[in-house]
NUTI-650769 format. One line per 10 residues: number of its first residue (from 0); their letters; for each residue x negated, y negated, z negated of C-alpha. Coordinates in Angstrom, 3 decimals, m for minus. Each point is the difference from the previous one (the first is absolute). Layout:
REM residues N
NUM> a> X/Y/Z ~ ...
END
This chain:
REM residues 213
0> mkekrnsfrn> m8.016/15.588/m10.131 ~ m0.656/3.496/1.280 ~ m1.474/0.859/3.369 ~ 2.337/m0.378/2.970 ~ 1.496/3.389/1.014 ~ 2.511/m1.122/2.600 ~ m0.022/m1.081/3.644 ~ 1.203/m3.541/m0.703 ~ m2.166/m2.968/0.805 ~ 2.699/m2.657/m0.286
10> iifdlggvll> 2.979/m0.839/m2.202 ~ 2.750/m2.402/1.053 ~ 1.989/m1.286/m2.952 ~ 3.398/m1.598/m0.015 ~ 0.039/m2.909/m2.437 ~ 3.338/m0.507/m1.756 ~ 1.191/3.060/m1.893 ~ m3.405/1.699/0.250 ~ m2.720/m2.435/m1.095 ~ 2.169/m2.958/m0.971
20> dldvqktfna> 2.788/0.493/m2.529 ~ 3.403/m1.080/1.311 ~ 3.358/m0.733/m1.597 ~ 2.324/m1.231/2.742 ~ 2.833/m0.381/m2.506 ~ m1.927/m2.941/m1.495 ~ 0.383/m1.844/3.304 ~ 3.687/0.885/0.233 ~ 0.457/m1.333/m3.545 ~ m1.815/m3.241/0.797
30> fgemrlskev> 2.076/m0.633/3.115 ~ 3.088/0.984/m1.967 ~ m0.649/m2.980/m2.252 ~ 0.323/m2.109/3.153 ~ 3.341/1.725/0.727 ~ m1.448/2.076/2.804 ~ 1.035/3.579/m0.714 ~ m1.865/3.207/0.748 ~ 2.919/1.144/2.158 ~ m0.181/m3.095/2.213
40> imerynsegn> m3.783/0.329/0.330 ~ 0.225/3.687/0.959 ~ 2.797/m0.682/2.483 ~ m2.261/m2.462/1.793 ~ m3.012/2.320/m0.405 ~ 1.871/2.770/1.819 ~ 1.427/m2.269/2.712 ~ m1.281/m0.698/3.507 ~ m1.122/m3.471/m0.984 ~ m2.487/1.317/m2.539
50> fffqfekgqi> m2.194/m3.000/m0.752 ~ m1.761/2.019/m2.719 ~ m1.527/2.270/2.662 ~ m0.713/m3.017/2.206 ~ m1.911/m1.569/m2.884 ~ m1.950/3.206/m0.615 ~ m1.022/0.073/3.655 ~ m1.087/m3.635/0.027 ~ 2.739/m0.933/2.456 ~ 1.280/m2.783/m2.249
60> sanefraslr> m1.903/m2.302/m2.347 ~ 0.326/m0.219/m3.765 ~ 2.028/m3.180/0.380 ~ 2.354/1.683/2.464 ~ 0.379/2.926/m2.401 ~ 0.771/m2.362/m2.878 ~ 2.527/m1.845/2.163 ~ 1.779/3.261/0.799 ~ 0.236/0.844/m3.699 ~ 1.080/m3.538/m0.825
70> tmignsvsne> 2.855/0.343/2.505 ~ 1.121/3.184/m1.754 ~ m0.219/m1.619/m3.431 ~ 2.141/m2.871/1.208 ~ m1.617/m2.812/m1.939 ~ m3.211/m1.963/m0.241 ~ m2.640/2.183/m1.637 ~ m3.666/m0.929/m0.108 ~ m2.696/1.953/1.792 ~ m1.569/0.676/m3.388
80> kidyawneml> 3.154/1.674/m1.347 ~ 0.395/2.113/3.132 ~ m3.649/1.085/m0.120 ~ 0.289/0.796/m3.707 ~ 3.015/2.244/0.594 ~ m1.573/1.644/3.042 ~ m3.234/0.741/m1.881 ~ 1.719/1.324/m3.134 ~ m0.082/3.527/1.416 ~ m3.824/m0.025/m0.052
90> rgfkkdtirl> m0.959/1.304/m3.434 ~ m3.767/0.186/0.381 ~ m2.768/2.602/m0.020 ~ m1.108/2.442/m2.666 ~ m3.655/m0.155/m0.972 ~ m0.254/3.770/0.510 ~ 1.127/m0.456/3.618 ~ m2.662/m2.620/0.628 ~ m2.684/2.224/m1.560 ~ 1.146/2.865/2.198
100> lsdlsgkysl> m0.318/m2.159/3.122 ~ m3.465/m1.043/m1.080 ~ m1.064/3.645/m0.387 ~ 1.559/1.091/3.286 ~ m1.521/m2.807/2.049 ~ m3.426/1.489/m0.624 ~ 0.921/3.269/1.714 ~ 2.739/m0.789/2.507 ~ 0.986/m2.700/2.421 ~ 3.102/m1.528/m1.564
110> yllsntneih> 2.693/m1.842/1.940 ~ 3.152/m1.808/m1.002 ~ 3.137/0.068/2.172 ~ 2.806/m2.020/m1.514 ~ 3.378/m1.378/1.024 ~ m0.428/m3.406/m1.580 ~ 0.333/m3.723/0.696 ~ m1.702/m3.358/m0.395 ~ 1.735/m0.815/m3.309 ~ m0.869/3.296/m1.678
120> lpfyseqfre> m3.608/0.243/1.206 ~ m1.542/m2.862/m2.027 ~ 2.066/0.918/m3.052 ~ m1.087/3.633/m0.309 ~ m3.534/m0.878/1.102 ~ m0.219/m2.256/m3.045 ~ 1.523/2.729/m2.198 ~ m2.739/2.349/1.178 ~ m2.727/m2.578/m0.573 ~ 1.181/m0.702/m3.532
130> tsggimikkh> 0.252/3.683/m0.962 ~ m3.323/0.934/1.603 ~ m1.930/m2.758/m1.728 ~ m0.516/m2.128/3.087 ~ m0.423/2.599/2.750 ~ 2.072/m0.570/3.122 ~ 2.195/2.827/1.287 ~ m1.662/0.094/3.432 ~ m3.349/0.897/m1.604 ~ 1.181/3.583/m0.540
140> ftetyyshii> 1.142/0.544/3.598 ~ m1.784/0.379/3.295 ~ 2.963/m1.828/1.523 ~ 3.449/m1.189/m1.073 ~ 2.951/0.118/2.394 ~ 2.930/m2.201/m0.965 ~ 3.186/0.240/2.071 ~ 0.511/m3.751/0.339 ~ m3.531/m0.366/1.363 ~ m0.090/2.964/2.402
150> gmrkpepesf> 3.612/m0.628/1.098 ~ 1.130/3.579/m0.679 ~ 1.563/1.733/m2.958 ~ 0.341/3.578/m1.171 ~ 1.508/2.351/1.040 ~ m0.495/m1.356/3.526 ~ m2.342/2.511/1.704 ~ m2.039/m2.800/1.548 ~ m1.031/m1.199/m3.457 ~ m1.832/3.278/m0.634
160> ryvlkdagie> m1.460/0.125/3.500 ~ m1.258/m3.556/m0.452 ~ m1.766/0.804/m3.278 ~ m1.600/3.165/1.349 ~ m1.293/m1.768/3.115 ~ m1.133/m3.169/m1.757 ~ m1.764/1.893/m2.779 ~ m1.447/2.545/2.422 ~ 0.942/2.919/m2.221 ~ 1.224/3.526/0.705
170> pketlfiddf> 3.526/0.738/m1.236 ~ m0.848/3.564/m1.084 ~ m2.720/m1.409/m2.254 ~ 2.378/m2.501/m1.577 ~ 2.353/0.317/m2.970 ~ 2.957/m2.385/m0.106 ~ 1.890/m0.625/m3.263 ~ 3.329/m1.845/0.033 ~ 3.097/m0.087/m2.213 ~ 2.461/0.246/2.927
180> eencvsarea> 0.530/3.353/1.684 ~ 0.928/m1.586/3.346 ~ m3.397/m1.695/0.083 ~ m1.690/3.324/m0.723 ~ 1.962/1.711/2.791 ~ m1.157/m2.655/2.463 ~ m3.582/0.297/m1.239 ~ 0.043/3.769/0.487 ~ 1.277/m0.486/3.543 ~ m3.098/m2.145/0.574
190> glvahhykpd> m2.158/2.910/m1.189 ~ m0.782/m1.167/m3.537 ~ 0.279/2.126/m3.121 ~ 2.688/m1.759/m2.037 ~ 1.202/0.271/m3.568 ~ 3.350/m1.366/m1.150 ~ m0.819/m1.635/m3.338 ~ 2.878/0.326/m2.470 ~ 0.773/m2.210/m3.039 ~ m0.745/2.787/m2.495
200> enlkdvlekf> m3.416/0.764/1.489 ~ m3.403/m1.140/m1.166 ~ m2.350/m1.231/2.720 ~ m3.017/1.711/m1.521 ~ 1.870/3.325/m0.067 ~ 0.928/m0.383/3.678 ~ m3.611/m0.684/0.945 ~ m1.128/3.026/m2.002 ~ 2.537/2.134/1.874 ~ m1.747/m0.911/3.266
210> dii> m3.456/0.513/m1.572 ~ m0.683/m3.696/0.475 ~ m1.306/m0.274/m3.566
END
């Protein structure tokens, strides 16, 4: 690691699509085997009664979320099968990503801001532990902010204001990396420096671009 040549003191990472590999089609495929199509899921996802967002904000429990999906499926499906399908999108962490976090945590205050839920959290936490050789994900971060715990989700402006206030950090000294442009727009409005992370990018290259490493 070279000497720090930038004005950043903090980095806020999104999780899925940046640190954690995702393949949402895997979840669509798994629910498809239960005769719940992608089109029906997305119709509900884009409707007013979006229980997916409610789950991400901790407004409904895991059992209530499962019940909503079970109603859509139209038959008796076990909690285990629903959780399996829901977690199929979570494809794990690369060892290089974990090493990068380990290196960065020695020079910067790292934070995690993720739209997530109580079914996903223990699953990807275990994926991280297994890949890292027993180290828990929270060890690399000053603080982790999960939407279902703080009751807010990106791109809601209050989610960024909450993190900045709770962490006691200056937005102009903070780099935010997320794979959704709308989240980056909201972060910039809160004063953060934001980078829209694209599927063809390499995280190390992005950090080099900002003179982080």
